[in-house]
C-alpha positions, -999 to +999 in steps of 0.1 A: -102+123+214-130+118+189-106+122+159-112+101+128-085+092+104-090+102+068-062+080+054-070+048+035-072+016+054-059-018+044-085-045+049-067-076+061-081-111+067-060-131+092-047-163+077-057-154+042-030-142+019-049-148-013-053-111-019-015-103-017+005-098-048+040-094-061+055-060-070+048-064-107+011-067-100+012-039-074+029-017-101-001-023-124-024-011-097-003+020-091-004+028-128-042+026-126-043+052-098-045+028-068-025+030-036-005+000-024+016-010+006+034-040+020+017-060+048+051-061+067+050-024+072+041-016+108+024+017+101-008+008+082-012+044+071+019+045+049+014+037+013+028+041-022+012+062-050+022+071-085+027+109-088+039+125-120+052+091-133+073+086-101+067+062-072+061+082-041+055+071-005+029+088+016+040+093+053+016+101+080+042+119+102+041+149+079+012+141+056+033+144+025+046+123-003+083+116-007+104+100-034+105+062-029+136+041-031+128+004-033+151-023-021+156-057-038+136-072-009+107-048-017+107-057-054+108-094-048+082-094-019+049-111-024+030-092+004+018-062-016-019-052-011-041-025-026-050+001+001-086+005+009-098-023-013-125-044+003-123-081-002-153-103+006-149-138+019-171-163+001 
């Protein structure tokens, strides 16, 4: 009751996938210190970060980062987004 979440949010716009990207682009954002996630993930507070030159996944159930193992489906997906990045509709 009255709690606020301090984790980053993904700003999504229904019906607009123009801000999604492939994993190669997401990796560039990770290398620049951004957090990324896939839209298909049900828990919007799970995201990937680069930590000590390793890809790590942040999980809200224990508030820790864990080593990430990507599947071929993850690598070929085109639904990656930058977490917490606001996009304005023109």
